[in-house]
mmJSON file of the N, C-alpha and C atoms, coordinates in Angstrom:
{"data_MODEL":{"atom_site":{
"group_PDB":["ATOM","ATOM","ATOM","ATOM","ATOM","ATOM","ATOM","ATOM","ATOM","ATOM","ATOM","ATOM","ATOM","ATOM","ATOM","ATOM","ATOM","ATOM","ATOM","ATOM","ATOM","ATOM","ATOM","ATOM","ATOM","ATOM","ATOM","ATOM","ATOM","ATOM","ATOM","ATOM","ATOM","ATOM","ATOM","ATOM","ATOM","ATOM","ATOM","ATOM","ATOM","ATOM","ATOM","ATOM","ATOM","ATOM","ATOM","ATOM","ATOM","ATOM","ATOM","ATOM","ATOM","ATOM","ATOM","ATOM","ATOM","ATOM","ATOM","ATOM","ATOM","ATOM","ATOM","ATOM","ATOM","ATOM","ATOM","ATOM","ATOM","ATOM","ATOM","ATOM","ATOM","ATOM","ATOM","ATOM","ATOM","ATOM","ATOM","ATOM","ATOM","ATOM","ATOM","ATOM","ATOM","ATOM","ATOM","ATOM","ATOM","ATOM","ATOM","ATOM","ATOM","ATOM","ATOM","ATOM","ATOM","ATOM","ATOM","ATOM","ATOM","ATOM","ATOM","ATOM","ATOM","ATOM","ATOM","ATOM","ATOM","ATOM","ATOM","ATOM","ATOM","ATOM","ATOM","ATOM","ATOM","ATOM","ATOM","ATOM","ATOM","ATOM","ATOM","ATOM","ATOM","ATOM","ATOM","ATOM","ATOM","ATOM","ATOM","ATOM","ATOM","ATOM","ATOM","ATOM","ATOM","ATOM","ATOM","ATOM","ATOM","ATOM","ATOM","ATOM","ATOM","ATOM","ATOM","ATOM","ATOM","ATOM","ATOM","ATOM","ATOM","ATOM","ATOM","ATOM","ATOM","ATOM","ATOM","ATOM","ATOM","ATOM","ATOM","ATOM","ATOM","ATOM","ATOM","ATOM","ATOM","ATOM","ATOM","ATOM","ATOM","ATOM","ATOM","ATOM","ATOM","ATOM","ATOM","ATOM","ATOM","ATOM","ATOM","ATOM","ATOM","ATOM","ATOM","ATOM","ATOM","ATOM","ATOM","ATOM","ATOM","ATOM","ATOM","ATOM","ATOM","ATOM","ATOM","ATOM","ATOM","ATOM","ATOM","ATOM","ATOM","ATOM","ATOM","ATOM","ATOM","ATOM","ATOM","ATOM","ATOM","ATOM","ATOM","ATOM","ATOM","ATOM","ATOM","ATOM","ATOM","ATOM","ATOM","ATOM","ATOM"],
"id":[1,2,3,4,5,6,7,8,9,10,11,12,13,14,15,16,17,18,19,20,21,22,23,24,25,26,27,28,29,30,31,32,33,34,35,36,37,38,39,40,41,42,43,44,45,46,47,48,49,50,51,52,53,54,55,56,57,58,59,60,61,62,63,64,65,66,67,68,69,70,71,72,73,74,75,76,77,78,79,80,81,82,83,84,85,86,87,88,89,90,91,92,93,94,95,96,97,98,99,100,101,102,103,104,105,106,107,108,109,110,111,112,113,114,115,116,117,118,119,120,121,122,123,124,125,126,127,128,129,130,131,132,133,134,135,136,137,138,139,140,141,142,143,144,145,146,147,148,149,150,151,152,153,154,155,156,157,158,159,160,161,162,163,164,165,166,167,168,169,170,171,172,173,174,175,176,177,178,179,180,181,182,183,184,185,186,187,188,189,190,191,192,193,194,195,196,197,198,199,200,201,202,203,204,205,206,207,208,209,210,211,212,213,214,215,216,217,218,219,220,221,222,223,224,225],
"type_symbol":["N","C","C","N","C","C","N","C","C","N","C","C","N","C","C","N","C","C","N","C","C","N","C","C","N","C","C","N","C","C","N","C","C","N","C","C","N","C","C","N","C","C","N","C","C","N","C","C","N","C","C","N","C","C","N","C","C","N","C","C","N","C","C","N","C","C","N","C","C","N","C","C","N","C","C","N","C","C","N","C","C","N","C","C","N","C","C","N","C","C","N","C","C","N","C","C","N","C","C","N","C","C","N","C","C","N","C","C","N","C","C","N","C","C","N","C","C","N","C","C","N","C","C","N","C","C","N","C","C","N","C","C","N","C","C","N","C","C","N","C","C","N","C","C","N","C","C","N","C","C","N","C","C","N","C","C","N","C","C","N","C","C","N","C","C","N","C","C","N","C","C","N","C","C","N","C","C","N","C","C","N","C","C","N","C","C","N","C","C","N","C","C","N","C","C","N","C","C","N","C","C","N","C","C","N","C","C","N","C","C","N","C","C","N","C","C","N","C","C","N","C","C","N","C","C"],
"label_atom_id":["N","CA","C","N","CA","C","N","CA","C","N","CA","C","N","CA","C","N","CA","C","N","CA","C","N","CA","C","N","CA","C","N","CA","C","N","CA","C","N","CA","C","N","CA","C","N","CA","C","N","CA","C","N","CA","C","N","CA","C","N","CA","C","N","CA","C","N","CA","C","N","CA","C","N","CA","C","N","CA","C","N","CA","C","N","CA","C","N","CA","C","N","CA","C","N","CA","C","N","CA","C","N","CA","C","N","CA","C","N","CA","C","N","CA","C","N","CA","C","N","CA","C","N","CA","C","N","CA","C","N","CA","C","N","CA","C","N","CA","C","N","CA","C","N","CA","C","N","CA","C","N","CA","C","N","CA","C","N","CA","C","N","CA","C","N","CA","C","N","CA","C","N","CA","C","N","CA","C","N","CA","C","N","CA","C","N","CA","C","N","CA","C","N","CA","C","N","CA","C","N","CA","C","N","CA","C","N","CA","C","N","CA","C","N","CA","C","N","CA","C","N","CA","C","N","CA","C","N","CA","C","N","CA","C","N","CA","C","N","CA","C","N","CA","C","N","CA","C","N","CA","C","N","CA","C","N","CA","C","N","CA","C"],
"label_alt_id":[null,null,null,null,null,null,null,null,null,null,null,null,null,null,null,null,null,null,null,null,null,null,null,null,null,null,null,null,null,null,null,null,null,null,null,null,null,null,null,null,null,null,null,null,null,null,null,null,null,null,null,null,null,null,null,null,null,null,null,null,null,null,null,null,null,null,null,null,null,null,null,null,null,null,null,null,null,null,null,null,null,null,null,null,null,null,null,null,null,null,null,null,null,null,null,null,null,null,null,null,null,null,null,null,null,null,null,null,null,null,null,null,null,null,null,null,null,null,null,null,null,null,null,null,null,null,null,null,null,null,null,null,null,null,null,null,null,null,null,null,null,null,null,null,null,null,null,null,null,null,null,null,null,null,null,null,null,null,null,null,null,null,null,null,null,null,null,null,null,null,null,null,null,null,null,null,null,null,null,null,null,null,null,null,null,null,null,null,null,null,null,null,null,null,null,null,null,null,null,null,null,null,null,null,null,null,null,null,null,null,null,null,null,null,null,null,null,null,null,null,null,null,null,null,null],
"label_comp_id":["MET","MET","MET","ASP","ASP","ASP","LYS","LYS","LYS","PRO","PRO","PRO","THR","THR","THR","THR","THR","THR","TYR","TYR","TYR","GLN","GLN","GLN","ILE","ILE","ILE","LYS","LYS","LYS","VAL","VAL","VAL","ARG","ARG","ARG","GLY","GLY","GLY","HIS","HIS","HIS","LEU","LEU","LEU","ASP","ASP","ASP","ALA","ALA","ALA","ALA","ALA","ALA","TRP","TRP","TRP","ALA","ALA","ALA","GLU","GLU","GLU","TRP","TRP","TRP","PHE","PHE","PHE","GLU","GLU","GLU","ASN","ASN","ASN","LEU","LEU","LEU","THR","THR","THR","ILE","ILE","ILE","SER","SER","SER","ASN","ASN","ASN","GLN","GLN","GLN","GLU","GLU","GLU","GLY","GLY","GLY","GLY","GLY","GLY","GLU","GLU","GLU","ALA","ALA","ALA","LEU","LEU","LEU","LEU","LEU","LEU","THR","THR","THR","GLY","GLY","GLY","TYR","TYR","TYR","LEU","LEU","LEU","GLN","GLN","GLN","ASP","ASP","ASP","GLN","GLN","GLN","ALA","ALA","ALA","ALA","ALA","ALA","LEU","LEU","LEU","GLN","GLN","GLN","GLY","GLY","GLY","VAL","VAL","VAL","LEU","LEU","LEU","LYS","LYS","LYS","ARG","ARG","ARG","ILE","ILE","ILE","SER","SER","SER","ASP","ASP","ASP","LEU","LEU","LEU","GLY","GLY","GLY","LEU","LEU","LEU","ILE","ILE","ILE","LEU","LEU","LEU","ILE","ILE","ILE","SER","SER","SER","VAL","VAL","VAL","ASN","ASN","ASN","ALA","ALA","ALA","ALA","ALA","ALA","ALA","ALA","ALA","GLU","GLU","GLU","GLU","GLU","GLU","GLU","GLU","GLU","GLY","GLY","GLY","GLU","GLU","GLU","GLU","GLU","GLU"],
"label_asym_id":["A","A","A","A","A","A","A","A","A","A","A","A","A","A","A","A","A","A","A","A","A","A","A","A","A","A","A","A","A","A","A","A","A","A","A","A","A","A","A","A","A","A","A","A","A","A","A","A","A","A","A","A","A","A","A","A","A","A","A","A","A","A","A","A","A","A","A","A","A","A","A","A","A","A","A","A","A","A","A","A","A","A","A","A","A","A","A","A","A","A","A","A","A","A","A","A","A","A","A","A","A","A","A","A","A","A","A","A","A","A","A","A","A","A","A","A","A","A","A","A","A","A","A","A","A","A","A","A","A","A","A","A","A","A","A","A","A","A","A","A","A","A","A","A","A","A","A","A","A","A","A","A","A","A","A","A","A","A","A","A","A","A","A","A","A","A","A","A","A","A","A","A","A","A","A","A","A","A","A","A","A","A","A","A","A","A","A","A","A","A","A","A","A","A","A","A","A","A","A","A","A","A","A","A","A","A","A","A","A","A","A","A","A","A","A","A","A","A","A","A","A","A","A","A","A"],
"label_entity_id":["1","1","1","1","1","1","1","1","1","1","1","1","1","1","1","1","1","1","1","1","1","1","1","1","1","1","1","1","1","1","1","1","1","1","1","1","1","1","1","1","1","1","1","1","1","1","1","1","1","1","1","1","1","1","1","1","1","1","1","1","1","1","1","1","1","1","1","1","1","1","1","1","1","1","1","1","1","1","1","1","1","1","1","1","1","1","1","1","1","1","1","1","1","1","1","1","1","1","1","1","1","1","1","1","1","1","1","1","1","1","1","1","1","1","1","1","1","1","1","1","1","1","1","1","1","1","1","1","1","1","1","1","1","1","1","1","1","1","1","1","1","1","1","1","1","1","1","1","1","1","1","1","1","1","1","1","1","1","1","1","1","1","1","1","1","1","1","1","1","1","1","1","1","1","1","1","1","1","1","1","1","1","1","1","1","1","1","1","1","1","1","1","1","1","1","1","1","1","1","1","1","1","1","1","1","1","1","1","1","1","1","1","1","1","1","1","1","1","1","1","1","1","1","1","1"],
"label_seq_id":[1,1,1,2,2,2,3,3,3,4,4,4,5,5,5,6,6,6,7,7,7,8,8,8,9,9,9,10,10,10,11,11,11,12,12,12,13,13,13,14,14,14,15,15,15,16,16,16,17,17,17,18,18,18,19,19,19,20,20,20,21,21,21,22,22,22,23,23,23,24,24,24,25,25,25,26,26,26,27,27,27,28,28,28,29,29,29,30,30,30,31,31,31,32,32,32,33,33,33,34,34,34,35,35,35,36,36,36,37,37,37,38,38,38,39,39,39,40,40,40,41,41,41,42,42,42,43,43,43,44,44,44,45,45,45,46,46,46,47,47,47,48,48,48,49,49,49,50,50,50,51,51,51,52,52,52,53,53,53,54,54,54,55,55,55,56,56,56,57,57,57,58,58,58,59,59,59,60,60,60,61,61,61,62,62,62,63,63,63,64,64,64,65,65,65,66,66,66,67,67,67,68,68,68,69,69,69,70,70,70,71,71,71,72,72,72,73,73,73,74,74,74,75,75,75],
"pdbx_PDB_ins_code":[null,null,null,null,null,null,null,null,null,null,null,null,null,null,null,null,null,null,null,null,null,null,null,null,null,null,null,null,null,null,null,null,null,null,null,null,null,null,null,null,null,null,null,null,null,null,null,null,null,null,null,null,null,null,null,null,null,null,null,null,null,null,null,null,null,null,null,null,null,null,null,null,null,null,null,null,null,null,null,null,null,null,null,null,null,null,null,null,null,null,null,null,null,null,null,null,null,null,null,null,null,null,null,null,null,null,null,null,null,null,null,null,null,null,null,null,null,null,null,null,null,null,null,null,null,null,null,null,null,null,null,null,null,null,null,null,null,null,null,null,null,null,null,null,null,null,null,null,null,null,null,null,null,null,null,null,null,null,null,null,null,null,null,null,null,null,null,null,null,null,null,null,null,null,null,null,null,null,null,null,null,null,null,null,null,null,null,null,null,null,null,null,null,null,null,null,null,null,null,null,null,null,null,null,null,null,null,null,null,null,null,null,null,null,null,null,null,null,null,null,null,null,null,null,null],
"Cartn_x":[77.625,78.351,77.344,77.52,76.63,76.915,75.862,76.061,75.208,75.577,74.825,73.363,72.483,71.052,70.361,69.255,68.431,67.375,67.238,66.3,65.295,64.121,63.112,62.842,63.105,62.929,61.906,60.823,59.759,59.784,59.702,59.669,58.509,58.085,57.04,57.697,57.114,57.628,58.279,58.179,58.81,60.25,61.108,62.522,62.895,63.744,64.275,65.29,65.364,66.296,67.754,68.029,69.391,69.892,69.008,69.407,69.933,69.781,70.152,71.606,72.516,73.931,74.146,73.459,73.593,73.043,72.079,71.471,72.062,73.394,74.097,73.643,73.242,72.779,71.538,70.704,69.421,68.52,67.66,66.702,65.574,65.224,64.152,62.929,61.821,60.545,59.517,59.053,58.01,56.674,55.877,54.618,53.446,52.269,51.061,50.949,50.297,50.127,51.282,52.217,53.316,54.388,54.658,55.708,56.771,57.97,59.069,59.587,59.928,60.477,61.911,62.837,64.25,64.542,65.01,65.215,66.616,67.244,68.538,69.326,70.508,71.437,72.35,72.428,73.356,74.343,75.594,76.682,76.569,76.157,76.126,75.26,75.179,74.366,74.882,76.179,76.732,76.202,76.105,75.565,74.089,73.343,71.931,71.805,72.601,72.554,72.903,73.84,74.189,73.023,72.3,71.126,70.061,69.817,68.811,69.189,70.487,70.942,70.701,70.943,70.716,69.237,68.381,66.934,66.577,67.122,66.881,67.43,68.646,69.278,68.448,67.738,66.894,65.536,65.249,63.965,62.826,63.167,62.128,61.514,60.254,59.573,59.733,60.348,60.556,59.258,58.797,57.569,57.888,58.833,59.166,60.532,61.115,62.368,62.14,62.31,62.11,63.305,63.798,64.85,64.174,64.704,64.152,64.338,63.386,63.48,64.698,65.427,66.6,66.147,66.879,66.562,67.008,66.265,66.625,67.996,68.742,70.059,71.174,70.826,71.86,72.23,73.496,73.947,74.444],
"Cartn_y":[24.599,25.555,26.475,26.682,27.561,29.011,29.802,31.231,31.949,33.158,33.894,34.045,33.865,33.91,34.608,35.272,35.87,34.852,34.667,33.695,34.36,33.737,34.062,32.773,32.81,31.632,31.997,31.223,31.507,30.451,30.917,30.032,30.409,29.443,29.719,30.346,31.424,32.123,33.436,34.403,35.698,35.674,36.421,36.511,37.968,38.207,39.538,39.876,41.129,41.564,41.272,41.105,40.806,39.468,38.589,37.305,37.439,38.587,38.758,38.354,38.754,38.42,36.905,36.235,34.779,34.072,34.714,34.155,34.794,34.876,35.377,36.778,37.598,38.967,39.053,38.011,38.081,39.071,39.752,40.677,39.866,40.179,39.467,40.361,39.839,40.567,39.678,40.108,39.359,39.688,38.66,38.825,38.431,38.836,38.452,36.936,36.411,34.969,34.258,35.005,34.388,33.76,34.343,33.831,34.9,34.45,35.366,35.04,36.072,35.921,36.413,35.53,35.881,36.05,37.223,37.533,38.07,37.618,38.18,37.3,37.78,37.227,36.241,35.008,34.022,33.639,33.513,33.312,32.008,30.931,29.633,28.662,27.423,26.405,26.095,26.184,25.935,26.963,28.225,29.268,29.003,28.586,28.245,27.09,26.053,24.91,25.33,26.264,26.77,27.464,28.28,28.976,27.949,26.973,25.955,25.134,24.868,24.144,24.971,26.264,27.134,27.176,27.198,27.166,25.877,24.764,23.476,23.462,23.983,24.004,24.791,25.821,26.629,25.981,24.901,24.234,24.959,25.844,26.566,25.651,25.887,25.109,25.829,25.157,25.699,25.571,26.699,26.701,26.638,27.474,27.47,28.08,27.68,28.255,28.549,29.809,30.195,30.99,30.597,31.359,32.39,33.609,34.653,34.262,34.642,34.35,35.056,34.324,34.914,35.861,36.936,37.879,37.308,37.65,37.178,37.691,36.854,37.262,36.842,36.388,35.94,34.504,34.168,32.783,32.169],
"Cartn_z":[13.372,14.202,14.889,16.184,16.929,16.586,16.633,16.475,17.509,17.876,18.888,18.475,19.456,19.208,20.369,20.077,21.116,21.542,22.85,23.396,24.317,24.417,25.421,26.184,27.476,28.324,29.39,29.462,30.424,31.517,32.777,33.933,34.831,35.641,36.626,37.845,38.319,39.489,39.102,39.983,39.741,40.237,39.556,39.92,40.141,41.099,41.345,40.259,39.865,38.822,39.2,40.485,40.942,40.386,39.931,39.367,37.939,37.316,35.901,35.641,36.491,36.281,36.323,37.22,37.348,36.126,35.455,34.238,32.991,32.916,31.718,31.303,32.292,32.055,31.175,31.2,30.509,31.247,30.522,31.119,31.737,32.978,33.675,33.721,33.19,33.201,33.885,35.069,35.755,35.115,34.87,34.163,35.049,34.605,35.333,35.323,36.305,36.37,37.037,37.613,38.346,37.494,36.341,35.465,35.258,34.91,34.598,33.2,32.457,31.116,31.137,30.769,30.662,29.177,28.805,27.39,27.178,26.109,25.769,24.831,24.574,23.602,24.308,23.79,24.322,23.232,23.592,22.639,21.861,22.555,21.89,22.682,22.203,22.859,24.267,24.476,25.809,26.808,26.392,27.269,27.561,26.55,26.752,27.734,27.561,28.471,29.9,30.038,31.367,32.04,31.292,31.841,32.231,31.373,31.666,32.895,33.078,34.27,35.526,35.44,36.603,36.962,35.949,36.193,36.931,36.476,37.123,38.545,38.737,40.061,41.071,40.602,41.49,41.732,41.008,41.171,40.48,39.531,38.808,37.755,37.448,36.419,35.092,34.136,32.796,32.009,31.448,30.658,29.172,28.722,27.296,27.05,25.913,25.414,23.941,23.547,22.152,21.656,20.486,19.827,18.933,18.913,18.058,16.61,15.792,14.364,13.779,12.935,12.281,11.186,11.016,9.955,8.619,7.566,6.238,5.848,5.153,4.687,5.621,6.85,7.772,7.428,7.598,7.353,8.624],
"occupancy":[1.0,1.0,1.0,1.0,1.0,1.0,1.0,1.0,1.0,1.0,1.0,1.0,1.0,1.0,1.0,1.0,1.0,1.0,1.0,1.0,1.0,1.0,1.0,1.0,1.0,1.0,1.0,1.0,1.0,1.0,1.0,1.0,1.0,1.0,1.0,1.0,1.0,1.0,1.0,1.0,1.0,1.0,1.0,1.0,1.0,1.0,1.0,1.0,1.0,1.0,1.0,1.0,1.0,1.0,1.0,1.0,1.0,1.0,1.0,1.0,1.0,1.0,1.0,1.0,1.0,1.0,1.0,1.0,1.0,1.0,1.0,1.0,1.0,1.0,1.0,1.0,1.0,1.0,1.0,1.0,1.0,1.0,1.0,1.0,1.0,1.0,1.0,1.0,1.0,1.0,1.0,1.0,1.0,1.0,1.0,1.0,1.0,1.0,1.0,1.0,1.0,1.0,1.0,1.0,1.0,1.0,1.0,1.0,1.0,1.0,1.0,1.0,1.0,1.0,1.0,1.0,1.0,1.0,1.0,1.0,1.0,1.0,1.0,1.0,1.0,1.0,1.0,1.0,1.0,1.0,1.0,1.0,1.0,1.0,1.0,1.0,1.0,1.0,1.0,1.0,1.0,1.0,1.0,1.0,1.0,1.0,1.0,1.0,1.0,1.0,1.0,1.0,1.0,1.0,1.0,1.0,1.0,1.0,1.0,1.0,1.0,1.0,1.0,1.0,1.0,1.0,1.0,1.0,1.0,1.0,1.0,1.0,1.0,1.0,1.0,1.0,1.0,1.0,1.0,1.0,1.0,1.0,1.0,1.0,1.0,1.0,1.0,1.0,1.0,1.0,1.0,1.0,1.0,1.0,1.0,1.0,1.0,1.0,1.0,1.0,1.0,1.0,1.0,1.0,1.0,1.0,1.0,1.0,1.0,1.0,1.0,1.0,1.0,1.0,1.0,1.0,1.0,1.0,1.0,1.0,1.0,1.0,1.0,1.0,1.0],
"B_iso_or_equiv":[0.0,0.0,0.0,0.0,0.0,0.0,0.0,0.0,0.0,0.0,0.0,0.0,0.0,0.0,0.0,0.0,0.0,0.0,0.0,0.0,0.0,0.0,0.0,0.0,0.0,0.0,0.0,0.0,0.0,0.0,0.0,0.0,0.0,0.0,0.0,0.0,0.0,0.0,0.0,0.0,0.0,0.0,0.0,0.0,0.0,0.0,0.0,0.0,0.0,0.0,0.0,0.0,0.0,0.0,0.0,0.0,0.0,0.0,0.0,0.0,0.0,0.0,0.0,0.0,0.0,0.0,0.0,0.0,0.0,0.0,0.0,0.0,0.0,0.0,0.0,0.0,0.0,0.0,0.0,0.0,0.0,0.0,0.0,0.0,0.0,0.0,0.0,0.0,0.0,0.0,0.0,0.0,0.0,0.0,0.0,0.0,0.0,0.0,0.0,0.0,0.0,0.0,0.0,0.0,0.0,0.0,0.0,0.0,0.0,0.0,0.0,0.0,0.0,0.0,0.0,0.0,0.0,0.0,0.0,0.0,0.0,0.0,0.0,0.0,0.0,0.0,0.0,0.0,0.0,0.0,0.0,0.0,0.0,0.0,0.0,0.0,0.0,0.0,0.0,0.0,0.0,0.0,0.0,0.0,0.0,0.0,0.0,0.0,0.0,0.0,0.0,0.0,0.0,0.0,0.0,0.0,0.0,0.0,0.0,0.0,0.0,0.0,0.0,0.0,0.0,0.0,0.0,0.0,0.0,0.0,0.0,0.0,0.0,0.0,0.0,0.0,0.0,0.0,0.0,0.0,0.0,0.0,0.0,0.0,0.0,0.0,0.0,0.0,0.0,0.0,0.0,0.0,0.0,0.0,0.0,0.0,0.0,0.0,0.0,0.0,0.0,0.0,0.0,0.0,0.0,0.0,0.0,0.0,0.0,0.0,0.0,0.0,0.0,0.0,0.0,0.0,0.0,0.0,0.0,0.0,0.0,0.0,0.0,0.0,0.0],
"pdbx_formal_charge":[null,null,null,null,null,null,null,null,null,null,null,null,null,null,null,null,null,null,null,null,null,null,null,null,null,null,null,null,null,null,null,null,null,null,null,null,null,null,null,null,null,null,null,null,null,null,null,null,null,null,null,null,null,null,null,null,null,null,null,null,null,null,null,null,null,null,null,null,null,null,null,null,null,null,null,null,null,null,null,null,null,null,null,null,null,null,null,null,null,null,null,null,null,null,null,null,null,null,null,null,null,null,null,null,null,null,null,null,null,null,null,null,null,null,null,null,null,null,null,null,null,null,null,null,null,null,null,null,null,null,null,null,null,null,null,null,null,null,null,null,null,null,null,null,null,null,null,null,null,null,null,null,null,null,null,null,null,null,null,null,null,null,null,null,null,null,null,null,null,null,null,null,null,null,null,null,null,null,null,null,null,null,null,null,null,null,null,null,null,null,null,null,null,null,null,null,null,null,null,null,null,null,null,null,null,null,null,null,null,null,null,null,null,null,null,null,null,null,null,null,null,null,null,null,null],
"auth_seq_id":[1,1,1,2,2,2,3,3,3,4,4,4,5,5,5,6,6,6,7,7,7,8,8,8,9,9,9,10,10,10,11,11,11,12,12,12,13,13,13,14,14,14,15,15,15,16,16,16,17,17,17,18,18,18,19,19,19,20,20,20,21,21,21,22,22,22,23,23,23,24,24,24,25,25,25,26,26,26,27,27,27,28,28,28,29,29,29,30,30,30,31,31,31,32,32,32,33,33,33,34,34,34,35,35,35,36,36,36,37,37,37,38,38,38,39,39,39,40,40,40,41,41,41,42,42,42,43,43,43,44,44,44,45,45,45,46,46,46,47,47,47,48,48,48,49,49,49,50,50,50,51,51,51,52,52,52,53,53,53,54,54,54,55,55,55,56,56,56,57,57,57,58,58,58,59,59,59,60,60,60,61,61,61,62,62,62,63,63,63,64,64,64,65,65,65,66,66,66,67,67,67,68,68,68,69,69,69,70,70,70,71,71,71,72,72,72,73,73,73,74,74,74,75,75,75],
"auth_comp_id":["MET","MET","MET","ASP","ASP","ASP","LYS","LYS","LYS","PRO","PRO","PRO","THR","THR","THR","THR","THR","THR","TYR","TYR","TYR","GLN","GLN","GLN","ILE","ILE","ILE","LYS","LYS","LYS","VAL","VAL","VAL","ARG","ARG","ARG","GLY","GLY","GLY","HIS","HIS","HIS","LEU","LEU","LEU","ASP","ASP","ASP","ALA","ALA","ALA","ALA","ALA","ALA","TRP","TRP","TRP","ALA","ALA","ALA","GLU","GLU","GLU","TRP","TRP","TRP","PHE","PHE","PHE","GLU","GLU","GLU","ASN","ASN","ASN","LEU","LEU","LEU","THR","THR","THR","ILE","ILE","ILE","SER","SER","SER","ASN","ASN","ASN","GLN","GLN","GLN","GLU","GLU","GLU","GLY","GLY","GLY","GLY","GLY","GLY","GLU","GLU","GLU","ALA","ALA","ALA","LEU","LEU","LEU","LEU","LEU","LEU","THR","THR","THR","GLY","GLY","GLY","TYR","TYR","TYR","LEU","LEU","LEU","GLN","GLN","GLN","ASP","ASP","ASP","GLN","GLN","GLN","ALA","ALA","ALA","ALA","ALA","ALA","LEU","LEU","LEU","GLN","GLN","GLN","GLY","GLY","GLY","VAL","VAL","VAL","LEU","LEU","LEU","LYS","LYS","LYS","ARG","ARG","ARG","ILE","ILE","ILE","SER","SER","SER","ASP","ASP","ASP","LEU","LEU","LEU","GLY","GLY","GLY","LEU","LEU","LEU","ILE","ILE","ILE","LEU","LEU","LEU","ILE","ILE","ILE","SER","SER","SER","VAL","VAL","VAL","ASN","ASN","ASN","ALA","ALA","ALA","ALA","ALA","ALA","ALA","ALA","ALA","GLU","GLU","GLU","GLU","GLU","GLU","GLU","GLU","GLU","GLY","GLY","GLY","GLU","GLU","GLU","GLU","GLU","GLU"],
"auth_asym_id":["A","A","A","A","A","A","A","A","A","A","A","A","A","A","A","A","A","A","A","A","A","A","A","A","A","A","A","A","A","A","A","A","A","A","A","A","A","A","A","A","A","A","A","A","A","A","A","A","A","A","A","A","A","A","A","A","A","A","A","A","A","A","A","A","A","A","A","A","A","A","A","A","A","A","A","A","A","A","A","A","A","A","A","A","A","A","A","A","A","A","A","A","A","A","A","A","A","A","A","A","A","A","A","A","A","A","A","A","A","A","A","A","A","A","A","A","A","A","A","A","A","A","A","A","A","A","A","A","A","A","A","A","A","A","A","A","A","A","A","A","A","A","A","A","A","A","A","A","A","A","A","A","A","A","A","A","A","A","A","A","A","A","A","A","A","A","A","A","A","A","A","A","A","A","A","A","A","A","A","A","A","A","A","A","A","A","A","A","A","A","A","A","A","A","A","A","A","A","A","A","A","A","A","A","A","A","A","A","A","A","A","A","A","A","A","A","A","A","A","A","A","A","A","A","A"],
"auth_atom_id":["N","CA","C","N","CA","C","N","CA","C","N","CA","C","N","CA","C","N","CA","C","N","CA","C","N","CA","C","N","CA","C","N","CA","C","N","CA","C","N","CA","C","N","CA","C","N","CA","C","N","CA","C","N","CA","C","N","CA","C","N","CA","C","N","CA","C","N","CA","C","N","CA","C","N","CA","C","N","CA","C","N","CA","C","N","CA","C","N","CA","C","N","CA","C","N","CA","C","N","CA","C","N","CA","C","N","CA","C","N","CA","C","N","CA","C","N","CA","C","N","CA","C","N","CA","C","N","CA","C","N","CA","C","N","CA","C","N","CA","C","N","CA","C","N","CA","C","N","CA","C","N","CA","C","N","CA","C","N","CA","C","N","CA","C","N","CA","C","N","CA","C","N","CA","C","N","CA","C","N","CA","C","N","CA","C","N","CA","C","N","CA","C","N","CA","C","N","CA","C","N","CA","C","N","CA","C","N","CA","C","N","CA","C","N","CA","C","N","CA","C","N","CA","C","N","CA","C","N","CA","C","N","CA","C","N","CA","C","N","CA","C","N","CA","C","N","CA","C","N","CA","C","N","CA","C","N","CA","C","N","CA","C"],
"pdbx_PDB_model_num":[1,1,1,1,1,1,1,1,1,1,1,1,1,1,1,1,1,1,1,1,1,1,1,1,1,1,1,1,1,1,1,1,1,1,1,1,1,1,1,1,1,1,1,1,1,1,1,1,1,1,1,1,1,1,1,1,1,1,1,1,1,1,1,1,1,1,1,1,1,1,1,1,1,1,1,1,1,1,1,1,1,1,1,1,1,1,1,1,1,1,1,1,1,1,1,1,1,1,1,1,1,1,1,1,1,1,1,1,1,1,1,1,1,1,1,1,1,1,1,1,1,1,1,1,1,1,1,1,1,1,1,1,1,1,1,1,1,1,1,1,1,1,1,1,1,1,1,1,1,1,1,1,1,1,1,1,1,1,1,1,1,1,1,1,1,1,1,1,1,1,1,1,1,1,1,1,1,1,1,1,1,1,1,1,1,1,1,1,1,1,1,1,1,1,1,1,1,1,1,1,1,1,1,1,1,1,1,1,1,1,1,1,1,1,1,1,1,1,1,1,1,1,1,1,1]
}}}
């Protein structure tokens, strides 16, 4: 069963903060080297797949997808 998770998704290219709503309200942080980091909480795997599809639809190059470490005691 999917559960809400915090993700960090890195793509090549800078993004304007106006794209945040289109990317499930993930926080967009442009980094040195021409990369953008999208960070935030996604409800389930379907939401993650939706964000990844949007990245693909824009022709952005996906660098990495990382789920935040779960805290001890969570089930």
